[in-house]
N, C-alpha and C positions, 0 to 999 in steps of 0.2 A: 191707585187714584187718592187721591187724599182726603182727610177726613170730611172736611168742607167740599168737595163735590160728591161725595157718597150723600152727605145729607141733601143736597141740592137735587140732586136724582131723586134721592124716596122722596120727595119732598113733590116735585114735578110729574111721578110717577100717581103717586098720594090722591092730588088732586086732580089729574086728569089732562095736565100740562102737557103730558107725554104718555105715548101708548109704544108696549114692545109687541115686535114682530118676532116670528123664525127667516131668518137668510132664504132668500131663495135661489134657487139651482145652480146660476149663474154665479149669486156672490161667494157660496160654498166655494168653488172654481178656485177664486183669490186666495183663500183660506186655509184649503185643502189640497190643493193640486199645482198651485203656482210655485217655480221654481227660484222666486224673488218675496219677499215680506212685502206682506197687502201694502206697506208702509213706504217702498220704493217708488220714484217717481217713475218710473218704466210704465206705473199705474194711474198717471196721470190721462185725461184726456184735453187735449188745448185746441185752439184755434183762435184765430183771429178774424174780427169783425171792420174792416175799413166801412166806417162810416162819413159822409158828405151833406153837409146840412148844419142849421141849427140843433145842437143837443145840449142842452142843459143839464146843470149839475141836478137842480131840483126833481127836474120831471124824469130826468136817467133812473135816478137813487127808487124814484114812484115807481115805474113802472118796475125795475126788477122787483120790487117786493111786490107788486101783483103778479110777478110770476112766479115769486117762491109761494105764495100764498093759493095759488093754482098745484102748482108742482110739488107734492110732496116732499118728491128726493132732498129739494133745496131745505128741506127741514129738517134731514134725517143727518143720523150719526149711529155709531157703535156702541154697543153696553158689553162687553167682557160676561161671557157665561160660562159654567163650568165645563160643557161638552164643545157650545161653539159659538161666537156672539150672538148676539138681539140687534135685531134693529130698533132702533127708537127715533119715532119721529113724532116733534113739537106740535103741538098748534100754532104755537105764533114765533117769528123770530124777524129780526132785520135784516135790509139788504146788506149782502158782503161786496160793498162798489169802493173801491178809491179813484180820485181824480185826481191826476198831475199834469199840472202846464209844464209842455217840454221849450227848452230855450231853444234855437234855429240850430244849433247845433247837435241836438238832440235829435231832432225832427229826421237826419240823414240815416238810409235803411241799415245801417251797420250798427247804429247807436240802438238804433228801434228792436233791429234782433237782440240785441245784448240787454235791452230792457225787458222783451217778454220772456225770453231766458228765463231770466229770476223769476218772473210771474209764473211762470210752469214748471218751475222745480222747488218753488218753495214748499216745504211739508204740510200736509193735512194731518190736523189733530182729532183723529177718528173717534174719537170720545167725545169731547166738545162741540167739533165743528164750526160751523159750516164748512161741507165739504166739494166747495165750491170759490172759487174769486172771478172778481169782474175788475181789471184796473184798464180805467179810460185814458190813455195818452192821446193828451190832447194840442195838437201840433198848433192850430187856431182854431178859431170858433166854432168854426166850419169844416174843419178836418180832422179826424179822431180815428183810432185804434184803438179799437176795445180787445184786450188781451183780456181770453176768457179761460179759465181753467178749472177741472171738475173730475173727482175721484171717479175710477173706472166702477168702483164696487156701486154707485150708483147710477152711474153713465156709461151709453155704449156713442159711437158715431153719429146714429141714428138722432139721438139724442139731444145735438148740437144745434141741428137744424129744426125741430119742435122748440128748443130754447131762444133762436132768434126771429121765429115766425111769432113764439109769443111776446117777445122782447118789444117789437116794432108795432105789434098790435094793441098791447097794452101802452105805448108812449101815443102812438095817434088816438089812443083815446080820450090820454090825457090834453093833448094839446086841442083836442075838439069839447074836452069840458065834463066827459062821462063821469058819472061817477061810481056805478057798476060796478064790481072786479069781473075778470075775467068770466067765461061760465066754467064751469066744472069739467073733468077732464073725464070723457064715460067710464074709463076702469081706472081707480087709481092703480098706482106699481105693488102697494103690497095687497092688493084686492088680487092683482094678476096673481101674484106671488103663490095666493090661498088655493087658485085653480085650477094652478098648475104641481100643486103638492096633492092634491084631490084626484087630478089626471093620471100622474104616472104610482098607480100602484105596484105592488110588487111583481107580479103576475106578469104585466106590457114590460119593466122594465129588465123582468130575466127573458123576456122572446126576444128581446131587441139584443141582449148583453149575447145573447147564443150569435147572433150572426157576426158580431164584432170577437169573440173569440175565435170564428172563424178565421173571419176577417183581416186580423192583425197578427197571428199566428206566426209565430217563427219570426227571427232578426230582422228589424224595422229601421234599426240606427244607421245613419249616414257618418254621423259621429258619436264616439264613444263617450268620450271622457268628457264628464262634467267640466263647468268653466267657473272662472271667478268672472262673476258679473264685473265687465267693464263699461264703458259711458255709451250709451247709447249716437248712433248716428244715421243720420237721412241723407239720401242723396236719390236727386231726381233727373229721370229720362222721358223720353217721349214715344211715342209711338203714333208718326204721323195718322191724320187721318182718312188720305188714300189708300194708306195698307188697313188701316180700322176695319173702314169700308168692305176691303176686298176679305177680310179675315172675317166681318159678318156675314157675306155669300157666301163664302165657303162653307160656313156652320148650318145656312140654311138649305144650300144643297145636301149636305148629307143627313139634313133632319136632327142636327144637332144644337145647341146652345152657343153664344158666344162666349160665355163662361166657364163648357166644357173643353172648348176649342184653343180658348188662351190657356186652360191649364195643361191641357193636351202640347201645346208647344212649351209651357217652361217647362214641366216631366222632362221632355226631351233635353233642354237647353241643359239640366240639372242634371242629369244624367251625364251628359258630356263633361262639366264643368267637375262633378266629382268623381265619373267613374262610377257612376251606383247605376246598376241596373234597374233595383226593386227601389222603386221612389213613392217614400208618403211625405204628403203637404195637410195639414191642417188649413180647413176653409172654415169661415163664419157665416152661420146662416142668421139673417135678423130674428126671426121667432116675432116678426109684427105681421105676418098673414092676415088676422085679425082686427078691423078698422075699430075696434073699440080699443087698442092700446097704440094706434100708430100717432093719436096727439099726447102720449103720457112718454115723459123723461125716465129711465131707468136704466140698468143693466138686462137687458131681457138676452143680448145676440149671445147664440153657443157655440160651440166648434167642432164639426165632423171632419174626421179622416178620410183622405181621399188616397189610394193604395194603385198604384199602375206598374208594371213589368213593362220597360221599354226596351224590348226585343229591337236590335240594330239591322235586323234582315225583312222586318215587316213592311208591309205597304203605308208610308205617312194616312190615307186615307183609314186604311184598316184601325191604324192606331186610335185616331182619333175616334171611331164609331167606339173601339171599345170603349176608350175614358170616359165620354158621354153615356155610356149603359152605367161604366160603373158610379158615377154620379146621383144617375135616377138611383139603383139601389143603393146608394149609399146615405142618400139622403130622406131616402124613404124609411131607413132604416134608424135613423138621428133618435138620438136618446140626450139628456144633461150628460155633460161630459164630467163630472164630479163622479155621477155612477157610474159612468162608464169607464174611467181610471179604475175605482174602485171593483167591479167585476173583472177585471183584471188583472187587477191584485197589482196596479203601478202605486208605488207612495212615491212622495216629491222628495227630491236629491236637489240640495242647492246647486244652482246652472244647472240642470238638466229637465229639460221639461218632460212631465210625462207623454209617452207613446209616439209623438212625434218633434222634429227639431224646426222645422220648417214651414212658415203659413206662409199661404197664398188667398188671394181675396178680389174680387171685383167688385167695387163699393157704388150701388146702385141706392144708399137710402139719401132722402133727399135733401140738396146744399142750396137753398131758396137764395135769390136776390129778392131784397125788398124794394119799394120804392113807392113814397106816398109825395105829396107836393113840397116841394122843397127840403124832400132828404131822399135819402138810396141809402141802401147798405148792401156788401156784399163778405160773406164768409168765406174762409179759407181753412179748410183742417189742416190743423200741424202733426196732431202724434196722436196715436187712437190708443194707446196704453196695448202697443206691441211688439217692442224687446225685449219680452218677456220669454221670446222665442231666440234660437242662435239666429236666423233670418228671414224674414219678411218681405213679400213682394206685393203691394195693394196699387191696384190699374185702376184708377179714376176718369170715367168719360168726360169729354166734355166737346166742346164744338170744334175745336182746333184739332182733334185726335184723341189720346189716351192717354194722360200721365201715368209715369210708372215711378213709385217711392219705395226706394229700398230700404230697407231699414236694420240694422245691425251692429254688433259689437265690435268695438275698435281695437277690443283685444284677441277678436277672435279672425279678425280679415281688415286688410287695409281698403284702402276706399280703390285702389289701383282691383284690387280681387273683385270688387263688387262692379266697373267700370269690364271686365272683360269677360263677367257672369253677363252682363248686359247684352255685352256684343253679341252673344253667345244666343242670348234671346232673342236678339231684334232680327240676326242670321237668319233663325227657325222660322222666326213669322213670316219672315218675306220669302224661304223656299217653301214653305206650305202651302203658302198661294197661288206658289206658282208654279211647285210641281207636286201635288196632291198625293196625284196614281206613284208618285218614285217612292224610291227606297230611304229607310232613315239614314243608313248609313250613307247612301250618296248626298243626305240632306246636310248631313256632321262633316260630309267631307269638302 
């Protein structure tokens, strides 16, 4: 930090322009347990917002400004501290929006992809901020692609939908000439952090940790060697709508959930692909069950380890019921991941995530489509900061079925490897729907 920066920060704090707060539990996870530096682009959460309709530069910038005034994380950066950084929230800021008119050749999908990749991969200055950026790629006056990137330390996947809703609520306000700001959120992100620190007292943390010390005892890794981080890759597949409906019906008959049934199938597929019978994955939990935080941007999500034994002599239906019960028990004992890792004496190792290597997620956060007179917008998530793990499978439901996004590091797996795993997963899904009373060994053969 330069002397000029120190002087400016001191002035902000003394004048009340900036306030300091401790890190939240999810933020601590990035600094204390992640195998990658906080500054790595894998910690960027990104999306595209395709807009059709007249979107003026003046009103677009003003709309982002109103969102930043409502959502304190858009005014947040991090001040280095003695033990760990501090959140620094400024009262005022300027909207971080860039407008770029595209030549006809730049409007082609391949070129758009190159441009948004640049937006998504550019590093953030964690001290100076802001920790988000939006670039309006204008193909024509009424055809826009908004590339939005935000650091995982101040946002999660749910936050993208909140940002889009706030952005277009503010834009409509401006179109009709409303001068009042967006209404304040019911609970700010730093306010939520304070309630969480008050809730997680040492006695409760110790009680939850006892469950995980038992549940995660013994060897649990599929790949033991640390990795040198390679470029993150993303490959998409699809679960057809008819098959997804069949899986949902199977879950209903078993008294299970769509998530636990998909998880049971995924663990069978991963066991077949790796040869491991003890399969541990990490699943994100939104941490937004309370209405007071559903409108607030921030990094709320936590991770719950889910561990199952894949016994090939077991009936598929029995395996799925066991996985469902395991998920109930595991989520009931959820605790801040950073405190779980500490209780289990797991220390960060470059290239090796604590506790588990594979992430599995069923995305259920709202991804709104916005429509107003002569204006419509659709959000598409592109990255959720998950390549911090060796492998991730993210399933997102839509009308045409369920999209399966495979996230991996190219120096660990080839796309052919991932296509093979996806093929096994698809065959297992088809098999459990067709023969739930058969044995896992029959399903895999």
